[in-house]
Backbone as a chain_set.jsonl record, in Angstrom:
{"seq": "MKPGQNEFFASWHFGTLIQASPEAMKAWGLAVRKIVSADGMSEKEKERWVGIGRLMGATDEDVAYVMGADLEKVDLPALLKNFGNNKAAMRGMLYDAIVISSADGYSEKERALAAKTAALLGVETSVLHTLESLVEAEHALRRARGALISGQ", "coords": {"N": [[5.965, -13.589, 3.259], [2.789, -14.817, 3.22], [1.385, -18.159, 2.822], [0.363, -18.775, -0.508], [1.112, -16.417, -1.555], [1.976, -14.587, -4.394], [4.93, -14.912, -5.579], [6.353, -14.038, -7.823], [4.917, -11.719, -8.619], [5.175, -10.213, -6.224], [7.966, -9.834, -6.082], [8.352, -8.378, -8.437], [6.695, -6.154, -7.997], [7.631, -4.963, -5.547], [10.353, -5.18, -5.807], [11.685, -6.895, -4.244], [11.293, -9.733, -2.061], [9.068, -9.685, 0.633], [8.942, -10.647, 3.885], [6.394, -11.251, 6.163], [4.37, -11.489, 9.088], [1.133, -13.093, 9.556], [-0.446, -11.372, 11.137], [0.816, -8.925, 10.728], [0.291, -8.661, 8.016], [-2.509, -8.329, 7.976], [-2.628, -5.939, 9.37], [-1.231, -4.397, 7.548], [-3.014, -4.33, 5.33], [-5.218, -2.969, 6.545], [-3.994, -0.561, 7.362], [-3.175, 0.515, 4.915], [-5.698, 0.831, 3.723], [-6.783, 2.718, 5.482], [-5.112, 4.979, 5.08], [-5.541, 5.444, 2.324], [-8.227, 6.014, 2.409], [-8.36, 8.499, 3.532], [-9.298, 10.697, 2.183], [-11.658, 9.709, 1.378], [-12.566, 6.648, -0.141], [-12.183, 5.949, -3.412], [-13.77, 4.339, -6.269], [-11.815, 3.573, -8.128], [-9.561, 3.424, -6.475], [-10.389, 1.41, -4.723], [-10.616, -0.772, -6.524], [-7.917, -1.0, -7.272], [-6.748, -1.527, -4.783], [-7.952, -4.002, -4.07], [-7.111, -5.517, -6.283], [-4.252, -5.505, -6.082], [-4.049, -6.646, -3.554], [-5.141, -9.216, -4.018], [-3.255, -10.218, -5.858], [-1.147, -10.383, -4.13], [-1.883, -12.452, -2.584], [-4.136, -12.309, -0.974], [-7.105, -13.593, 0.437], [-10.665, -14.192, -0.153], [-11.823, -13.853, 2.345], [-9.89, -12.295, 3.648], [-10.029, -9.909, 2.157], [-12.71, -9.189, 2.624], [-12.615, -8.802, 5.393], [-10.855, -6.568, 5.693], [-12.068, -4.638, 4.02], [-14.513, -4.44, 5.241], [-14.028, -3.371, 7.697], [-14.526, -0.975, 10.303], [-13.211, 1.989, 9.941], [-13.083, 4.173, 11.62], [-12.886, 3.093, 14.099], [-10.42, 1.971, 14.118], [-7.423, 1.931, 15.686], [-4.735, 3.594, 14.907], [-1.937, 3.86, 15.9], [-1.829, 1.562, 17.603], [-2.451, -0.464, 15.773], [-0.24, -0.348, 14.043], [1.775, -1.436, 15.552], [1.816, -4.08, 15.0], [3.642, -4.46, 12.998], [6.077, -4.702, 14.162], [9.558, -4.678, 14.149], [9.932, -4.754, 11.443], [11.225, -3.414, 8.883], [11.104, -3.617, 6.072], [8.458, -4.486, 5.609], [7.062, -2.3, 6.668], [7.867, -0.223, 4.944], [7.037, -1.302, 2.499], [4.275, -1.353, 2.887], [3.731, 1.416, 3.055], [4.512, 2.14, 0.469], [2.573, 0.708, -1.033], [0.285, 2.08, -0.145], [0.719, 4.6, -1.269], [0.807, 3.962, -4.019], [-1.799, 2.952, -4.41], [-3.383, 5.108, -3.542], [-2.738, 6.889, -5.52], [-4.294, 6.187, -7.642], [-6.451, 7.806, -8.143], [-5.334, 10.231, -7.892], [-3.017, 11.417, -5.666], [-3.881, 12.71, -2.837], [-3.726, 15.667, -0.684], [-4.682, 15.065, 1.881], [-4.294, 12.298, 1.964], [-1.509, 12.229, 1.663], [-0.772, 13.526, 4.047], [-1.708, 11.722, 6.014], [-0.194, 9.491, 5.322], [2.33, 10.487, 5.93], [2.067, 10.869, 8.708], [1.672, 8.216, 9.47], [4.109, 7.083, 8.645], [5.817, 8.434, 10.401], [4.895, 7.442, 12.877], [5.711, 4.817, 12.579], [8.4, 5.123, 12.583], [9.716, 5.527, 10.237], [11.867, 7.249, 8.191], [11.389, 10.606, 7.016], [12.643, 11.22, 4.62], [12.739, 8.727, 3.377], [10.018, 8.196, 2.958], [9.435, 10.306, 1.168], [11.071, 9.561, -0.942], [9.859, 7.152, -1.695], [7.413, 8.214, -2.585], [8.329, 9.71, -4.774], [9.357, 7.632, -6.356], [6.979, 6.279, -7.055], [5.737, 8.247, -8.626], [7.637, 8.391, -10.71], [7.436, 5.786, -11.696], [4.835, 5.864, -12.723], [5.194, 7.689, -14.817], [7.014, 6.255, -16.421], [5.392, 4.059, -17.061], [3.394, 5.297, -18.593], [4.997, 6.18, -20.751], [5.954, 3.727, -21.746], [3.516, 2.573, -22.491], [2.731, 4.364, -24.532], [4.784, 3.957, -26.377], [4.539, 1.205, -27.004], [1.907, 1.097, -27.951], [2.143, 2.665, -30.149], [1.576, 5.332, -30.193]], "CA": [[4.598, -13.209, 3.481], [2.004, -15.956, 3.653], [1.122, -19.113, 1.744], [-0.505, -18.231, -1.527], [1.696, -15.2, -2.096], [2.519, -14.677, -5.739], [6.297, -14.412, -5.412], [6.744, -13.287, -9.012], [4.342, -10.379, -8.505], [5.772, -9.505, -5.086], [9.321, -9.411, -6.47], [8.215, -7.342, -9.459], [6.035, -4.993, -7.397], [8.468, -4.335, -4.521], [11.778, -5.32, -6.09], [12.2, -7.837, -3.258], [10.249, -10.445, -1.319], [8.926, -9.174, 1.994], [8.395, -11.63, 4.824], [5.596, -10.609, 7.205], [3.451, -12.38, 9.787], [-0.278, -12.873, 9.212], [-0.921, -10.184, 11.849], [1.366, -7.765, 10.024], [-0.402, -8.535, 6.737], [-3.821, -7.725, 8.248], [-2.348, -4.543, 9.708], [-0.84, -3.793, 6.265], [-4.239, -4.044, 4.583], [-5.991, -1.942, 7.237], [-3.271, 0.715, 7.329], [-3.289, 1.033, 3.551], [-7.076, 1.306, 3.518], [-6.976, 3.934, 6.285], [-4.428, 6.072, 4.379], [-6.24, 5.674, 1.053], [-9.56, 6.541, 2.719], [-8.256, 9.808, 4.186], [-10.151, 11.615, 1.408], [-12.724, 8.857, 0.844], [-11.999, 5.631, -1.027], [-12.861, 5.942, -4.705], [-13.87, 3.027, -6.92], [-10.5, 3.257, -8.715], [-8.68, 3.005, -5.376], [-10.866, 0.108, -4.25], [-10.212, -1.772, -7.517], [-6.467, -1.182, -7.191], [-6.453, -2.168, -3.491], [-8.346, -5.412, -4.169], [-6.249, -6.158, -7.276], [-2.921, -5.741, -5.506], [-4.222, -7.614, -2.466], [-5.311, -10.553, -4.605], [-1.962, -10.636, -6.407], [-0.266, -10.675, -3.0], [-2.353, -13.674, -1.937], [-5.293, -12.096, -0.103], [-8.27, -14.438, 0.189], [-11.95, -13.49, -0.058], [-12.003, -13.505, 3.757], [-8.985, -11.172, 3.937], [-10.582, -8.714, 1.523], [-13.934, -8.839, 3.347], [-12.217, -8.297, 6.716], [-10.3, -5.221, 5.585], [-13.04, -3.717, 3.436], [-15.639, -4.308, 6.152], [-13.621, -2.77, 8.974], [-14.929, 0.401, 10.607], [-11.93, 2.688, 10.064], [-13.149, 5.1, 12.751], [-12.533, 2.327, 15.295], [-9.06, 1.458, 13.967], [-6.419, 2.711, 16.425], [-3.562, 3.496, 14.039], [-0.7, 3.489, 16.613], [-1.903, 0.166, 18.056], [-2.404, -1.294, 14.572], [1.107, -0.357, 13.474], [2.656, -2.258, 16.395], [1.871, -5.415, 14.386], [4.793, -4.534, 12.098], [7.287, -4.934, 14.935], [10.726, -3.962, 13.61], [10.058, -5.202, 10.058], [11.327, -2.218, 8.045], [10.647, -3.893, 4.696], [6.991, -4.493, 5.617], [6.621, -0.913, 6.878], [8.097, 0.536, 3.71], [6.175, -1.881, 1.484], [2.91, -0.887, 3.149], [3.665, 2.824, 2.652], [4.557, 2.134, -0.993], [1.249, 0.311, -1.511], [-0.655, 3.167, 0.133], [0.959, 5.65, -2.267], [0.391, 3.419, -5.319], [-3.258, 2.849, -4.461], [-3.902, 6.477, -3.456], [-2.468, 7.56, -6.795], [-5.26, 5.751, -8.656], [-7.313, 8.948, -8.457], [-4.585, 11.418, -7.483], [-2.515, 11.321, -4.294], [-4.36, 13.968, -2.258], [-3.034, 16.221, 0.489], [-5.117, 14.301, 3.061], [-3.594, 11.006, 1.911], [-0.099, 12.524, 1.94], [-0.631, 13.842, 5.465], [-1.853, 10.505, 6.809], [0.983, 8.666, 5.039], [3.442, 11.07, 6.698], [1.818, 10.547, 10.122], [1.9, 6.774, 9.601], [5.562, 6.878, 8.563], [6.405, 8.92, 11.66], [4.552, 6.474, 13.925], [6.516, 3.614, 12.34], [9.825, 5.443, 12.66], [10.263, 5.587, 8.882], [12.361, 8.599, 7.945], [10.676, 11.42, 6.029], [13.335, 11.103, 3.334], [12.338, 7.448, 2.786], [8.653, 8.391, 2.454], [9.497, 11.161, -0.02], [11.66, 8.767, -2.023], [8.794, 6.254, -2.161], [6.475, 9.034, -3.364], [8.988, 10.016, -6.049], [9.406, 6.394, -7.143], [5.651, 6.018, -7.622], [5.562, 9.217, -9.714], [8.499, 7.976, -11.819], [6.851, 4.57, -12.269], [3.681, 6.274, -13.542], [5.726, 8.298, -16.042], [7.555, 5.165, -17.234], [4.272, 3.262, -17.565], [2.79, 6.062, -19.692], [5.934, 6.161, -21.879], [5.923, 2.367, -22.289], [2.236, 2.41, -23.178], [2.754, 5.131, -25.772], [5.703, 3.295, -27.309], [3.972, -0.08, -27.431], [0.674, 1.324, -28.726], [2.487, 3.429, -31.347], [1.023, 6.707, -30.109]], "C": [[3.821, -14.451, 3.895], [1.82, -16.938, 2.507], [0.157, -18.5, 0.742], [0.033, -16.942, -2.138], [2.244, -15.473, -3.491], [3.914, -14.062, -5.693], [6.785, -13.648, -6.628], [6.224, -11.856, -8.905], [5.003, -9.592, -7.38], [7.17, -8.999, -5.425], [9.275, -8.284, -7.494], [7.692, -6.049, -8.845], [6.962, -4.249, -6.436], [9.958, -4.351, -4.856], [12.466, -6.284, -5.136], [11.026, -8.602, -2.678], [10.244, -9.915, 0.105], [8.275, -10.258, 2.836], [7.638, -10.872, 5.915], [4.636, -11.631, 7.8], [2.017, -12.141, 9.314], [-0.853, -11.627, 9.897], [-0.434, -8.916, 11.16], [0.656, -7.566, 8.688], [-1.799, -7.942, 6.914], [-3.644, -6.246, 8.566], [-1.992, -3.765, 8.441], [-2.095, -3.374, 5.498], [-5.06, -2.935, 5.219], [-5.309, -0.58, 7.185], [-3.341, 1.34, 5.942], [-4.688, 1.588, 3.323], [-7.317, 2.606, 4.281], [-6.329, 5.139, 5.595], [-5.196, 6.441, 3.113], [-7.6, 6.332, 1.29], [-9.525, 7.909, 3.386], [-9.12, 10.847, 3.485], [-11.361, 10.87, 0.83], [-12.108, 7.879, -0.142], [-12.813, 5.574, -2.313], [-12.951, 4.519, -5.252], [-12.532, 2.617, -7.532], [-9.547, 2.761, -7.634], [-9.093, 1.628, -4.851], [-10.444, -0.989, -5.215], [-8.72, -2.051, -7.432], [-6.093, -1.906, -5.899], [-6.764, -3.663, -3.579], [-7.439, -6.141, -5.154], [-4.866, -6.472, -6.733], [-3.02, -6.774, -4.389], [-4.341, -9.038, -2.982], [-3.988, -11.077, -5.168], [-0.965, -10.978, -5.3], [-0.721, -11.905, -2.222], [-3.525, -13.489, -1.001], [-6.452, -12.984, -0.54], [-9.539, -13.582, 0.212], [-12.186, -13.013, 1.379], [-11.122, -12.319, 4.146], [-9.561, -9.866, 3.395], [-11.822, -8.249, 2.284], [-13.613, -8.238, 4.709], [-11.756, -6.843, 6.622], [-11.339, -4.238, 5.051], [-14.24, -3.493, 4.35], [-15.304, -3.621, 7.467], [-14.119, -1.333, 9.096], [-13.653, 1.187, 10.901], [-11.911, 3.696, 11.209], [-12.704, 4.409, 14.034], [-11.109, 1.769, 15.234], [-8.091, 2.419, 14.648], [-5.093, 2.562, 15.677], [-2.279, 3.159, 14.801], [-0.695, 2.038, 17.094], [-1.787, -0.79, 16.875], [-0.971, -1.45, 14.066], [2.1, -1.157, 14.309], [2.785, -3.672, 15.839], [3.041, -5.568, 13.415], [6.083, -4.852, 12.843], [8.417, -4.065, 14.405], [10.955, -4.29, 12.14], [10.042, -3.99, 9.112], [10.823, -2.443, 6.629], [9.127, -3.885, 4.627], [6.445, -3.082, 5.798], [6.715, -0.116, 5.583], [7.231, 0.014, 2.573], [4.74, -1.42, 1.648], [2.758, 0.564, 2.723], [3.677, 2.941, 1.121], [3.186, 1.772, -1.565], [0.227, 1.42, -1.287], [-0.516, 4.282, -0.9], [0.478, 5.196, -3.646], [-1.13, 3.423, -5.432], [-3.901, 4.236, -4.389], [-3.764, 7.209, -4.777], [-3.443, 7.164, -7.897], [-6.173, 6.892, -9.077], [-6.646, 10.268, -8.063], [-4.274, 11.344, -6.003], [-2.794, 12.656, -3.6], [-3.529, 14.426, -1.061], [-3.418, 15.465, 1.761], [-4.42, 12.943, 3.111], [-2.113, 11.196, 2.224], [0.125, 12.764, 3.434], [-0.748, 12.595, 6.333], [-0.709, 9.532, 6.546], [2.18, 9.169, 5.844], [3.289, 10.759, 8.19], [2.117, 9.076, 10.383], [3.395, 6.466, 9.574], [6.227, 7.304, 9.869], [6.124, 7.942, 12.802], [5.382, 5.203, 13.814], [8.012, 3.865, 12.515], [10.507, 5.433, 11.307], [10.633, 7.039, 8.598], [11.558, 9.297, 6.853], [11.319, 11.291, 4.661], [12.966, 9.796, 2.626], [10.93, 7.575, 2.208], [8.673, 9.224, 1.179], [10.103, 10.423, -1.205], [10.636, 7.776, -2.573], [7.785, 7.018, -3.016], [7.057, 9.364, -4.736], [9.077, 8.795, -6.949], [8.067, 6.102, -7.799], [5.382, 6.977, -8.774], [6.386, 8.813, -10.935], [7.947, 6.723, -12.501], [5.64, 4.897, -13.143], [4.159, 6.866, -14.867], [6.285, 7.22, -16.972], [6.44, 4.315, -17.838], [3.588, 3.972, -18.731], [3.685, 6.024, -20.93], [5.942, 4.791, -22.542], [4.637, 2.142, -23.062], [2.203, 3.143, -24.505], [3.649, 4.459, -26.81], [5.088, 2.013, -27.864], [2.735, 0.123, -28.298], [0.929, 2.102, -30.009], [1.953, 4.841, -31.348], [2.065, 7.715, -29.731]], "O": [[4.199, -15.086, 4.879], [2.067, -16.598, 1.35], [-0.767, -17.782, 1.124], [-0.515, -16.433, -3.116], [2.902, -16.488, -3.72], [4.065, -12.842, -5.758], [7.557, -12.699, -6.486], [6.978, -10.898, -9.077], [5.354, -8.426, -7.564], [7.52, -7.866, -5.095], [10.067, -7.344, -7.426], [8.198, -4.968, -9.146], [7.066, -3.024, -6.508], [10.738, -3.615, -4.251], [13.68, -6.473, -5.203], [9.882, -8.163, -2.793], [11.3, -9.722, 0.708], [7.179, -10.725, 2.524], [8.186, -9.953, 6.524], [4.151, -12.524, 7.105], [1.723, -11.096, 8.734], [-1.656, -10.908, 9.303], [-1.183, -7.949, 11.025], [0.439, -6.43, 8.267], [-2.233, -7.137, 6.091], [-4.408, -5.404, 8.094], [-2.4, -2.615, 8.277], [-2.226, -2.227, 5.073], [-5.551, -2.05, 4.517], [-5.969, 0.44, 6.987], [-3.541, 2.547, 5.807], [-4.846, 2.687, 2.793], [-7.99, 3.503, 3.772], [-6.935, 6.209, 5.532], [-5.467, 7.616, 2.865], [-8.067, 7.117, 0.464], [-10.573, 8.428, 3.77], [-9.618, 11.775, 4.123], [-12.005, 11.353, -0.1], [-11.214, 8.251, -0.902], [-13.985, 5.199, -2.303], [-12.286, 3.61, -4.755], [-12.152, 1.448, -7.465], [-8.812, 1.796, -7.844], [-8.242, 0.785, -4.569], [-9.961, -2.034, -4.78], [-8.297, -3.205, -7.51], [-5.233, -2.787, -5.902], [-5.936, -4.494, -3.205], [-7.034, -7.273, -4.889], [-4.366, -7.583, -6.906], [-2.18, -7.668, -4.285], [-3.718, -9.956, -2.448], [-3.644, -12.243, -4.974], [-0.046, -11.769, -5.511], [-0.03, -12.352, -1.306], [-3.886, -14.426, -0.289], [-6.742, -13.111, -1.729], [-9.495, -12.399, 0.552], [-12.685, -11.91, 1.601], [-11.557, -11.438, 4.888], [-9.579, -8.848, 4.087], [-11.973, -7.058, 2.56], [-14.257, -7.28, 5.137], [-12.215, -5.991, 7.383], [-11.474, -3.13, 5.571], [-14.913, -2.467, 4.248], [-16.196, -3.322, 8.261], [-14.131, -0.579, 8.124], [-13.082, 1.065, 11.985], [-10.842, 4.038, 11.716], [-12.205, 5.059, 14.952], [-10.644, 1.161, 16.198], [-7.954, 3.572, 14.24], [-4.414, 1.542, 15.794], [-1.572, 2.24, 14.387], [0.328, 1.359, 17.004], [-1.104, -1.81, 16.965], [-0.545, -2.547, 13.706], [3.166, -1.519, 13.812], [3.737, -4.385, 16.157], [3.394, -6.689, 13.047], [7.077, -5.231, 12.224], [8.252, -2.857, 14.233], [12.067, -4.118, 11.64], [8.99, -3.593, 8.609], [10.188, -1.564, 6.047], [8.558, -3.336, 3.684], [5.468, -2.708, 5.15], [5.775, 0.57, 5.182], [6.738, 0.799, 1.763], [4.061, -1.129, 0.663], [1.761, 0.917, 2.093], [2.94, 3.744, 0.55], [2.692, 2.442, -2.472], [-0.61, 1.672, -2.154], [-1.514, 4.844, -1.351], [-0.181, 5.955, -4.358], [-1.678, 3.854, -6.446], [-4.866, 4.505, -5.104], [-4.59, 8.059, -5.109], [-3.418, 7.751, -8.979], [-6.619, 6.949, -10.224], [-7.314, 11.292, -7.919], [-5.18, 11.22, -5.179], [-2.037, 13.614, -3.756], [-2.736, 13.666, -0.506], [-2.571, 15.245, 2.627], [-4.006, 12.493, 4.179], [-1.529, 10.408, 2.968], [1.092, 12.268, 4.012], [0.018, 12.424, 7.281], [-0.294, 8.816, 7.457], [2.953, 8.373, 6.378], [4.267, 10.424, 8.859], [2.738, 8.728, 11.388], [3.887, 5.681, 10.384], [7.103, 6.605, 10.38], [7.013, 7.647, 13.601], [5.72, 4.583, 14.823], [8.798, 2.92, 12.587], [11.732, 5.341, 11.225], [9.81, 7.942, 8.749], [11.108, 8.669, 5.895], [10.621, 11.256, 3.648], [12.89, 9.765, 1.398], [10.673, 7.116, 1.095], [7.997, 8.883, 0.209], [9.694, 10.637, -2.347], [10.554, 7.582, -3.785], [7.35, 6.521, -4.055], [6.352, 9.304, -5.743], [8.896, 8.898, -8.162], [8.018, 5.72, -8.968], [4.849, 6.561, -9.802], [5.899, 8.881, -12.064], [7.984, 6.608, -13.726], [5.443, 4.276, -14.188], [3.592, 6.574, -15.92], [6.055, 7.267, -18.181], [6.53, 3.899, -18.993], [3.243, 3.345, -19.732], [3.188, 5.854, -22.043], [5.937, 4.698, -23.769], [4.657, 1.586, -24.16], [1.704, 2.612, -25.497], [3.301, 4.403, -27.99], [5.123, 1.777, -29.072], [2.537, -0.599, -29.275], [0.048, 2.198, -30.864], [1.886, 5.481, -32.398], [1.763, 8.903, -29.619]]}, "num_chains": 1, "name": "protein.A"}
């Protein structure tokens, strides 16, 4: 990724380190925001987006750029060309979009835009569905861990 990346967090979050150009990282942030905003971006989603971005090494300028972008003017097919053939970055971006969208419930509009984005990137539907299932399983494990640790 880029200088300032928290490699521990990235490895924990994705299960691997993902190398991506600065252009791909900007595209990553914008694409995630566009998917998450398909039904409007809630405060929970914004907090999660900024939190993950910061842990990945996003600067104040990076956050301001992505959060200030006019999503109506973002040409999704052109934006996604910044990923080139980097399958790990494509899949990581889709994973982040699902994780962040799930902050307030992964809506049908978000699912539809994630599916369109995956298709534009050439990511197989089965991969997208597996990412969605992984996020659901991670939420269930997090709830179980929390209940066990808290004694509830």
